[in-house]
N, C-alpha and C positions, 0 to 999 in steps of 0.2 A: 504496499499500499503503502513506504513512503516514496517507495523508488518512483509509481506515478502522479503521487504532488510533488517529486522535483522535479519528471518533466513535465508537468504541467506548468508549473515553478518562471525552468528555464524556454520556452514556448512559448509560452506570454512574453518574452524577457525576450526574444530575439524578432519577435512581432511586431516589440514597442520601438530595437532600436531600428528596424528596420525600414517602419511606421511615419520616426524619423525623417532620417536618411532622404526614401524616397518625398519628404513636402521641403526640406533642404535642397532638393533636384541632385539630391551625389550620382556619378553614374557609374556604369559597367558595376553593378552591385554585386557581392557572389557567396556563398551563403554553401559553407562548408558544415557536415556535419557531423564531428567528432565523437558525440556518445557511442560508450565503450570501446574508444582508440587509446583518448587518452584519459589521464586524472588533471590537465588545468583547464579545461571545462569543455563545454557542451557543444558549445559553435565555436564558426570564427567569420565574421565579416571581411571581404572587402571590398573596397569598393575606392572611389577616385573622386575628383571635386576642378569644377575648372572657374569658381572664384574663391579671394578668401574667406570669403561669409560661409562656406562652405567646404573646406579647411578646414578652416574655427570650427565650427560646430559641431565635427564628424571628431576636429580633436578633445572639445568638452565632453563629449558624447562616450571615446571608451577612456575618459577617466572618471568620466560620474558612472560603468557599467564594471570598466576591470574592477575581478577580488580579490 
């Protein structure tokens, strides 16, 4: 039961991050499922941006959600 709760929380966090990146016009967004492959996290998100604002917000997201 705890594993299902962790996956739900992880999936919700991923959806929040992806939505925020989309709102800020991030480009080339790639999500990589790491569940069962490493202990460092459940997902990896890679993206690029064309504006300073987009890149600054992406950096803020990383700092906020990184544990």
